[in-house]
TITORLUM-695088 format. One record per residue: residue in three letters; x, y, z of N, C-alpha, C in turn. Coordinates in steps of 0.1 Angstrom, whole numbers, plus 5000, padded with zeros to 4 digits. Each point is the difference from the previous one (the first is absolute). Last residue first. Layout:
ALAXYZXYZXYZ...
% end
This chain:
ALA529850445063501350085001499750105014ALA497749554979499650105005501350095003GLY499149604960500150035014499650125003SER501749644957499150095007499950005013PHE503149804952499750035015498950105003PRO502349684960499050075003500050025016ALA503949834967499249945008498950125004ARG503650084977498749974988499149955009SER504850025012499250155005498549984990ASP503849664997498949985013498850145001LYS503750004968499249934998499149985011GLN503250335006499050014987499049914998GLY501849995048500850034987499250024990LEU499949925052500349914991500350004986SER500550335030500849925006499649864992ILE497550414995501250004996501249915003ILE495150005013500550024986501350024995ARG499249935049499449874988500350024986ARG500550375028501349895004499649894988VAL496550365006501350014993501349864999MET496249985028499649974984501050024993ALA500450105046500149834997499650014984LEU499450425017501849964998500249854998LEU495650195009500750064986501449944998THR497749895039499249904990500850074985ALA501250215041500549865000499249924988ARG498950465007501349985000500849904996ASP495150164987500649985012501449924999ALA496650354971500849924998500649985016PRO494850114985501150105004501349865004LYS497749904962500550105004498950015016THR501249574968499050135003500750055010LEU501949644958500150055014499250135003HIS501549594962499250125002499749985018GLY502949794949499250015016499450105001ASP502049934958500849895009498850015012MET498350214951501050035015500549885003GLY497150104959501549935001501150045012ALA494850074984500950104999501149944997ASP497149755023500049984986500650124993PHE500350015049500549874994499549994983CYS498250355023501349985002500549894993ALA495750005005500550084987501450055000GLN498049725034500049954986500650094991VAL498750215042501449935000500149884986GLU496350275003501150104999501449925003ASP496049765003500050044989501350084996LYS498549895045500649874993500350044986MET500750355037498849934997500749914990GLU502650365022500249855005498749914996GLU502750514995499249924995499949845004GLY503150405006499249985009499049944991THR505349924993498650084995499249965010LEU504349844978500350065011498850084999ALA501849624968499050075003499950025013VAL504049834971499249955010499250135001ILE504049794966498850085002498949965006PRO505349814980498649995004499550155003THR502949894957500150065015499049975009ARG502949764961499050045003499450065012PRO504650004965499249925009498550055005THR501849994953500350115008499549935010ASP500149824956501350005007500150075013PRO496349974969500449885009500949995005ARG497050394981501950005001499749895009MET495950124988500650014987501349985002ALA497649955039499549894987500950014988GLU500150335033500649915005499749884987ALA497450364999501250074998501449884998SER495249905016499850044987501650014994ARG499550055048499849864994500049974986ILE499850465018501149915004499949884999TYR496150224990500850064992501649915001ARG496249895028500049984990501050064992THR500250195040500549865002499949914983ALA498250465008501050024999501049814998GLU495150075007500750014983501550005002LEU498049935044499949904987500550034989GLY500150325034501249915000499749894993ASP498450494980499849925015501049885001MET500350494976499949874992500149925017GLU498550454998500850004986500149845000PRO499350085050499150084987501049924987MET498949695038500650085001499850104985GLN499049525033499150104992501250145000VAL502149595011498749954989499650145001ASP505049915020498450035003499349964986MET505149765010499050084991498550045010LEU505249815003499149995012499050104988VAL504149674984499650124999498650025009LEU505349774997498650005003499450124996ASP504949914991499549855001498350015008PHE502450334958499750005014499649855008HIS502950314956499149885004499950045015SER500050414960500749925010499549855004GLU498650334968501250045000501249905011SER495249964991500549994983501450055004LEU497250035035500149854998500949994988VAL497950415015501549995008500449854996ALA496350174976501150074995501249965011ILE495849835009500749954987501150054994ALA497850185039500949915003500549924990GLU497450354995501350065004500649865008ARG495649974984500750064987501650045006GLY496649895029500649864995500850024987SER500450315044499049984991500349884993ALA502850225031498650055006498849964991ALA505449775017499350094987498250025005MET505449855024498750005001499450084985ILE504149665030499950144987498349994999VAL503649755037498650024996500250134990GLU503249565022499950144995499050014994TYR501049765048499449974984500450144995ASP500449855049501150034994499949954983ALA496850065038500449854998501249994988SER497450425014500349935012500849884999GLU498350224962501450035004500349935011LEU495649904991500949934991501250045002LEU496750255020500049865004501249934992ALA499750434991500350005013500049845001GLN498050114956501150035003500649955014VAL495550014998501049914993501249954999VAL497550395016500149925009500849864993LEU499650374973501150035010499849905011ARG496850024963501549944995501150045013ASN495350075007500349895001501449964994LEU498850485000500149925014500249855001ALA499550244960501350055005500149915013VAL496649864961499950075012501449995006ASP499149764960499950154996499950075016ASP503049584985498650005009500250164996VAL503449594995499050064992498650045006VAL505849825007498450015008499450084995LEU504749634993499150154992498549975007ILE504949805014498749984998499750134995ARG504349705009499350114995498949984997GLY503849735034499249994988498950154997PRO503349655039499950134994499350004986GLN498849665036501149984993500150164994GLY497749735040499650094994501550004989PRO498849555022500050125009500250104986VAL497449574992501150044998500250145007PHE495749645012500450134987501750015006VAL495749635001501150045007500750124992PRO495049755007501150084990500850025011ALA497449575012500250125003500950084989ALA497949554982500950035010499850185004PRO496549564987501050104993500650075012ILE498549494998499950115008500850134994ILE498649554972500850075005499950155010GLY495949634986501450054996500850045005ILE494649985004500949885000501350054991ALA495650265031501149994991501049884999ASN494550085019501749975002500650014984PRO495550285010500349844998501650005003LEU496150305022501450014992500449894996PRO495550235022500349864993501350034994LEU498950265047500050044987500449814990GLU498050305049500449874993499750004986ALA500650325048499950034984500549824997TRP499050315049500449874994499650014981PHE500750275059499650014987500649894991ARG498850105051500949934993499450034989SER500550265053499249954983500949914989GLY499250185058500650004990499349964988ARG498949735039500950105001500250044988ASP497349625011499550124995500350135004GLY502249545003499450055012499150134999LEU503049964960499849875010499750075011GLY498150314961501549935002499949875014ALA496150184962500350045015501549904999VAL498550134950499349925014501150035011MET499450074941500250045015499449985011GLY500849934943499050045010500950035012ILE500049854942500750065011498950045013ARG501449664951499150065007500750075011GLY500649884944500149935012499250095011GLU501350054951499049905004500149965012MET502550394980500649845000498749915004ALA498650435003500449984987500949894997GLU498350085043499349954992500450004987VAL503050155028499849865005498949964992LEU501250454994501049954994499749865005GLY497350295017499750044986501049864997ALA500650065043498549954996499849984987SER503550285016500249844997498749915000ILE499950494999500749944987500149845004ALA497950215035499450024991500549944986LEU502250065040499449875000498949984988GLY503050415002500549875000499049885002LEU498550455000500249974991500549824997GLY499350405035499249885002499849984984ASN503450325023498750014986499049944998GLY503750145041499949914991498850064992GLU501650065052500350054990499849884986ARG497149905044501750025001499850094982ARG496449795036499850094992501550044999LEU497549735032500649914985500250104990LYS498650115047501149905001500649944986HIS496550345002501050045001501349894998GLY495249954973500649955015501350095002PRO497849784959499350115005500749965013VAL502249774956498750005011500250115009GLN500850064949500650005012499149915012SER500550134941499349955013500950005010PHE500650084950500350125008498949955016ASP499149624968501150124992499650115010ARG499049505017499350104992501250115000PHE500049585028500750014986499350094988LEU499149975048501250005003500450024985LEU495849995019500550144993501449994996ASP497249675018499849994988500550124995ARG500349885048501049954990499950034987GLN497450135040500950084994500949974990GLU497249745029498950064995500850114991ALA502149705031500049934987499050114990PRO503750235026499349925006499049944990ILE505450045006498950064994498649945005GLY505550035019499049934995498950115000PRO504550115016498550025006498849884997GLY505249854990499450145002498849985007THR503449674987499450025013499650135001ASP500349704953500950065011499150005010THR500949704950499550025015500450105008VAL499449794947500850095007499250065012GLU500349604956499250045011501050105011ILE499049724949500750105009499450035012ARG500149574965499050085010501050085007ILE500149704946500350035017499450095011GLY500149604955500050175001500550035013GLN497449544983500950064994499850175003GLU497549615024499949984990501750064992PRO498850075047500149884997500249944986LEU502550405015498749985001500149874995PRO503950215030499449954987498750015002LEU503250415024499149855003499549924985ILE503250465024499549974989499349825001GLU501050485033499849854999499349964989LEU501950415036499650004985500349814999ARG499150385044500449894996499649984983VAL501050365043499650014989500249854989GLN499650295057500749894991499149994987GLY501550415039499049894993500649904992HIS501850405025500349905007498849884996GLU498550484985500949965004500449875010PRO495550044967500750095012501549965001THR497049934957500649915010500650095011PHE498350124954499150005010500149935013LYS503350044963499150125004499250015008VAL501949624981500850055012499350155003ALA497549724973500149955012501050065011ASN499250174954499150005008500249945015GLY503249894969500150185004499250035006LEU499649564980501149995012500250175006LEU497149894965499249925008501250055014ASN501350194957498750055007499749925013LEU503749794979500050165004498850085003LEU499349564981501049995011500350135004VAL497850034960499049935011500950005011GLN502950114963499150115008498949975009ARG503049694980500550055012499050155004LEU498449704961499949935018500850095009ARG500250204956498549985006499749935013LEU504150004975500350145004498349995006GLU501249594983500750035011499850115005ASP497049654974500550184996500750045014GLY499449464984499250105004500650174995LEU500649405014499950084988499250125001VAL503249745036498950014996500050104986VAL503249695038500050104989498649994993GLN500949735036501350135004500150104986PRO495749755024500949984994500950094999CYS498149795043499650094993500949984988GLY499949745035498949964994500050104989PRO501450095047500249904994499249994991ALA500450465012499449945008500349854991MET502450495008499149894989499649905007SER501250545023500449845000499349944985VAL501750505032499449954989500449844998THR499650465037500649874997498849934989LEU501650475034499149974984500849825001GLN499250385041500549884995499349974990ILE500650505018499149914996500949874996GLN501050475014500549875008499249914998LYS499950404974498850035012500649855009GLY502850134963499950125005499149975014ALA500949654973500850025009499750125008ALA497149894962499749925014501050025007ALA500750214964499050095007499749905011PRO503449834973500450125006498750105009ARG499449584976500549975010500650155006VAL497649904957499250035012500750015013LEU502049864956499850134998499050055013VAL501949594998500650055003499650155001ALA497449624987500250045016501150115004ALA498749864950499050085011500250035012SER503249714979500050164996498750095004ASP500349525015501050085003500250154994ILE496549714985499850035010500950065007LEU500749854960499350064997499550085016ARG503249674993500550104993499150135003GLY498549565009501050025011500850144996LEU496949794966499350065012501050055012PRO500849984946500549935014498950075014VAL498649994943500250105011500649925010PRO499149974943500549925015500450115011GLN496650184962501249964999500149915015ARG495950284970500549865008501349944998ASP497250545002501149904998500149855000PHE496250424998500649915005500849894994SER496850524998500549874993501049935011VAL495650385003501649955005500249874991ARG495750304997501449984991501649975007GLY494850085019500549844993501250064988ALA498050375029499449954984500449904993GLU501050055050498550024994499750024983VAL504449945019499149884999498950045001GLN502750354990500249874989499749905007SER499350375027499550054986500049844990LEU502450005040498649985001499250034990ASP504750125000500049835000498349955002LEU501550495000499749954990500149834995VAL500150215045498850064993500049914984ASP503549975028499249905004498550034990ASN504150234991500149844999499149955001VAL500350415023499750014982500049874996LEU500750055047499049994992499850044989ALA504249935013499149894998498550035002LEU502950374997500449874987498749895003LEU500650295033499550074991499949894989HIS502949915035498549965003499150044991ARG504650074992499649884997498249965009GLY502050435007499949974984499749874997ALA500950075046499350084998499250014985ARG504249805013499149935002498550065000GLU504150234988499449874991499049955006ILE501350355027499550074984499649854992MET502449955042498549995001499350064987ILE504849934997499249845002498550055004GLY503150394998499849924983499249885003HIS501250245039498850014996499949974983SER504049815022498249965008498550084991ARG504850124988499449894997498949915005ALA501750445020499350024984499649864993GLU502049975045498550054998499750024987ALA504349855006499149915002498750064998PRO503650234969499649995017499049905001LEU502949974956498950095006500049955015SER502649794968500550095006499250135005ARG498849514981500450035015500850135003ASN495649864970501550064998500550035012ALA495549784990501449925000501450064996SER495850235008500049895009501149905000LEU499150324967500150085011500449875012VAL498549884954501150054999500650055014GLN495649895001501049855001501350064997ALA496650344993500149965015501349875003LEU499050144960500850115004500149995013GLY496749724975501549984998501350075005LEU495350065011500549884999501449974998VAL497550424986500549965015500449865005GLY499250094953501350085004500049985020ASN496249774980501649964993501350055003LEU495450125005500349915012501749954996PRO497550294970500750095010500749895014THR497849774961501350104995500750085010ARG496049725003501149905003501350124997LEU495350144998500849995011501349945003GLU497850024959500250125002500450005015HIS498849594981500950054991500650155009SER496149835014501249905006501850054994MET495550174981500350085017501349945002ARG498249774960500550155003500650075009ALA497549585002501650004994500450154999LEU496149965013500849945013501450004994PHE496650124968500050115010501149975010ARG498849674971500750084994500150115010SER497649715014500949944998501250114994LYS495450075004500350015013501549954997ALA497749974963500350175000500549985017ASN498649604987501050034991500550155003ASN496149845024501649965003501050024990ALA495850134984500550065016501349985005ARG498149764964500650144992500350095015ASP497949575007501549984992500750144999ALA495449995015501049995010501549984995ALA496550034969500150165004501349975014ASP498749614975500550114994500350105006ARG497449705018501349965002500750084991SER495850134999500249995016501449975001ILE497649904961500350165002500950035008ALA498349574997501350004991500650195002ILE495849865025501049925005501550034991GLU495950124981500150095008501549945009ALA498449744968500550114996500550105011VAL497449625011501649954997500550114994ALA495950065010500850005014501249954998ARG496850064962500650115007500750005011HIS498149614984501250054991500550125004GLN496549795024501649955000500950064991GLU495650134998500650055011501149945004ARG497649874961500450144999500950045013GLU497749605002501349974994500350164997ARG496349965021500849935008501550024992ILE496150154980500650115009501049925010MET497849724967501050124995500850115007ALA496949655017501349964995500750054994LEU495350165010501150005014501549924995MET497250064963500550155004500649965012ALA497749644986501350024992500450145001PHE496249875026501349945006501150024986SER496050244993500550025012501349905007VAL497549964959500950094998500450025012ALA497249655002501049974990500950104998VAL495750065024501349905005501350014989LEU496450264983500650035011501049945010HIS497549824962501350074999500750085010VAL496149705007501149914995501550114997MET495750205008500649925013501449954999ALA497250164958500650105008500949955012GLU497549684976501550024996500450145006VAL495849875011501149915007501050034993LEU496550254989500450045014501249895004ALA498249954960500750124997500650035016ALA497049664992501249954994500850095002GLY495550135010500649935008501649934998PHE497350224966500650125013500449925009LEU498449724966501350094996500550065010THR495749805005501349925004501250064996SER496050315015500249914990501149915004SER497750415017500049875008500349894992PRO500850575003499449894991500249865010LEU498250445024501349954995499549904992ALA496650415000500349855010501549964994GLN497150414988501350035008500349865007THR497750154950499749975010501149975008VAL498450014946499950135011500049915015HIS501849804951499149965011500450105011TRP500449924944501150005010498850055011ARG499849654957499350135005500650045013ASP501549664970498950104989499650115006GLU504549795008499249955005499050114993LEU504549964999499749914990498649975003LEU503150275027500250054985498649944992SER501349795041499150125001500050064987PRO503149655005498449955000499150105003LEU504250135002500049994984498849915001PRO502650225037498750054994499449964985ARG504149825029498749985005498650064992LEU505150034991499149884994498350035005LEU503850245016499550074991498849934992ILE501949795038499150135005499950054986LEU502749674997498849955005499050135004LEU504750104990499449954990498349935002GLY502850175034499550094992499549954990HIS501949685026498750085010499650124989LEU504049784989498549894995498650075004GLY504250225006499850004989498549924999PHE502250025040499350114998499350014986SER502749625012498950025006499250124997VAL504249954984498849904991499049995009SER503350265022499750064984499049914990VAL501949865045499150095003499450084982ILE503149635001498649925006498950155000ALA504650084982499349944996498349915003ARG503250205025499550104994499549934988PHE502249715030498850075007499350144994LEU503849784978498749875001499050105009ARG504150234987499150004991499049885004MET503350325018499349925009499049944989ASP502350354978500549995014498649945006GLN500450084954501249935002500249985018TRP496650234975499649894996501249925010ARG497850445002501349985005500149845001ARG496250224981501050064996501350015005THR495749815008500649894990501450104995PHE496350105033501049935007501049924988GLN496950364983500950065012500949895004TRP496249854976501350084990501050065010SER495949865022500649864994501550054992ALA496950335016500849955011500849894994ALA497150184970501350085000500949955013LEU495849754995501049994990500950084998ILE496750095031500849885004500949974989TYR497450384995500950045011500749855000GLY496749994969501250074995501050015012GLY496049805008500949924993501050054994CYS496750245023500649915008501149934993MET497250284976501150065006500749935011LEU496649824973500950014989501350095007ASN496249835025501149884996500750064992MET496950305014500549945013501249904993ILE496750124968500750135006501149995010LEU496849664985501150024989501150115006ILE496249875027500949885000501350054987ARG496050305008501349995010501249935000ALA496249974969500850104998501250025011GLU496649655002501050004992501050134996VAL496550005032500749935005501249974988THR497350444998500049894999501249885003GLY499650515002498849945006499849875000THR503650324984500249915013498949945007ILE499950354966501149924997500149885006GLY496450275007500049954985501149944995PRO499650275043499449884997499749924990PHE503850385018498949964990499649864996ARG503050125033498950135004499249974986CYS503849695007498849995011498850114997ALA504350044978498949944995499049955005VAL503550215025499450104990499249934991LEU502249715028498850075010499650144990TRP503149734981499149925003498950075007VAL504450194992499249994987498649934999LEU503250035039499450164997498849974986SER502749615014499150045008498750165001GLY504049854974498749924996499150015008ALA504250275006499250034989499049924998VAL503649985035498450025004499050044985VAL504949885000499349915010498550025000VAL502850294974499549884993499449915010GLY501450395020499150034988499349894993TRP503949995030498449995011498950014984PRO505349864988499250085004498749975004ALA504549725003498749994994498950145008PRO505749814990499350125004498349944995ARG504249665009499950114988498750075008ASP502549615018500350115003499750124990ASP498449555004501650034989500250135005PHE496149895022500849895002501250014994LEU496650284990500850045011500749905006ARG497049954964501050094994501050025013ALA496449705006501249954992501050104993THR496450155031501149915005501149934994ALA496350294982501050095005501049885010TRP496349824977501150064991501550045006CYS496449845026500949914995500450034990LEU497150345016500849975008501149894999GLY496150074974501250115000501350015005CYS496149705003500749964993501150094994ALA497150125037501149905001500849934992LEU496450334991501450065006501049865009LEU495849894978501050064991501150075008ILE496949825026500849904991501050054989LEU497250305027501149975007500749874991GLY496350204975501250075007501149955006ASN495949765002500949994986501050094998ALA496950035036500949885002500649974985ILE497750395004500950035010500849844999ASP496350044972500950084998501150025007ILE496649685011500349964984501250134998SER498349935045499949864997500650014984LEU499050435021501249935007500049854992PHE496750294982501350075000501349945009ALA495049804998501049984988501550125001PRO497749845046499750074989500849994989MET499049605030500850125001499650104990ALA498149565003500450035014500250165003GLY500549794954498450015002500150065016ARG504449834990499250094990498449945003PHE504249865023499150085011499150054989ALA504249834989499349915003498949985006SER503150324984499249954989499249895007PHE502850225025499050085000498949954989VAL503849785015499149995010498850094993THR503749964977499149884998499650015009GLY502550375001499549994986498749875002ALA503350045033499350075003498949984988ALA503849784993499149945011498650085004PHE503750174972499349894993498849915007LEU502850345021498750034992499649934991LEU503749835027498850045008498950074990ASN503949874976499249875007498750045008ALA503350344985499249974990498849855005ALA503550185028498550104999499249944990GLY504449825004498949955016498950094996MET503050074968499649874998499249925012HIS502350435001499050004988499449874998ARG503450045031498750055006499250004992LEU504049844986499349925008499150075007GLY503150184970498749934989499149945016GLY505750074997499050104994498649894998VAL504149865032499449974989498950064999ARG502549965040500550134992499449974984SER498549815052500449994989500250084987GLY498150015046501550065001500549964985GLY495649945025501249905006501550064994ARG495750184984500350035011501149935007ALA498549804959500350154996500450095014LEU498349595003501149964997500750124995PHE495449975016500750015012501949974996LEU496350114968500150105007501549995011TRP498249614975501050094991500350125007MET497049705020501249935002501050074991VAL495550145002500750025013501449945000GLY497649924959500050155003500850035013LEU498549574993501050024991500550125002THR496449895018501149945007501350004991ILE495850174985500050085013501449955008ALA498349784956500550094999500750105013LEU497549575007501649994993500750154997LEU495550005013500949975013501449974997THR496850084967499950125006500949955015SER498849674969500850114994500350145006VAL496949625017501449964998501250094996VAL495250164997500849985016501149945002LEU497950034957500250065005500750045013LEU498649584982501150064998500350125001THR495949845015501249895006501650124994PRO495950084982500350115012501149955006ILE498549784958500850144998499950045015HIS500249514985499250065007500650195004LEU500049604956500850065012499450105006GLN498649504969499350155007501250075007MET500749634961500150015015499950155004
% end
């Protein structure tokens, strides 16, 4: 079968132009894979060289032979550069253009390139060398994308080998021919067909490699971004935890002494009133510290949830009790109810559920004007779980501004809606609800008046006995050792405990606490964690080790009273052998309730872990 050389030249030229434009388009499109521009330029140069070669006899030999073959050699050099750059290896331009320069220099000597056989020999040796070198480059990362690399490498290898073998028939000729005409043999036509197949095979295989590499790179970048985000979150959490501790230490003194002043009946009423105002201001600052820390934990996905039986009636009553004083101050009617069909007890985290309720109720009371109404209602979900609805008669929120509600540090613009606060409560509630696999939202209230916030939580029903509320025996005289390196903290806790008739002994370090305990027995130890010389964790481990060596010695209850409240830090306290954890600043009621529980239940029951906010 006779191959029509002009047709093959036209087809190969159009194919090379199409592929060249495609590669340049991909390079311009933002692909970060190296060598795409070089591959595009190689195809276009091959097309240009083919066009010049096709016009031999109609164009000067300098263009149709010298320049045409020089362009084809430069295209082969760019193929080698593509293979290098594809794997992020350097491709010196000197190597790329060396073949073309050697050819153009050889053309200055007619005796060297005057015959068609000599031109074929020189061109094919240099082109074949470039192509085989490109094949070798693609095999150097054989473990990466093996299938497509094999296709590209084999295609380049076969193409280069055929180019090197093509001069053999010419070498067997008895006489070389001096002519400017293109070869017209079937072998030359077959070489053009093979070159087109090579271009298509390499292009499709390289496209697949590029796609796979971009996917791998995207996955790697996502992993790097995730790791960077994790490191940033960890750094932020450590910073917030440290700042929380540093802020809680002075707040402990302010709030503790303010409580002592406000509870001291021997002081004038005005002085007690000032103490109450100081306490309220301090609690507002403490609430901000807690909100920022809670938000950081929610954003980092580090909030842990218990699954314990939670009586719903007791839960909503305990939340309502905390907001009733604020509601009464504005003469707001606060009502709570549970719809028929609601489970009496659910499995969940009582602390987090109460936090969501308090944020929703507190937000409603804050934005409801005097003599308004706030209603909390618990409804059953059709399948399993509860729906919390908090409805108020406040000014309402325009539909276009409701997206701001659950964003951190966001408040709805407009002077009528802005109140004191930090814009964190609803954002924290949204994060907690989502972490519990629930939903939260807001709609207009009844008759488009006010607002109705709702949260749906898929909490399973708890089957069994409803846990009883803790009952504390009135405080009995007891000896308590307070361990803290900050004198103000020791003074505050001493004043709070002595106001309830407890005997208080103080130590300024873990080492001093061990010395005091070796000489006397105490009903309870309140231990700070971060202290110089010997911290609270090390001191606790030493005390527990000493008790283990003397089985006849009563076990002394130890409770952490510290500014740390991160989950890992709380767990470290229990791992060291502590029986409970309280967070500064010390709240008088919570502190005394814990002390009464520990002392009244005795040594055996004191081993039950206790955790809370003092």
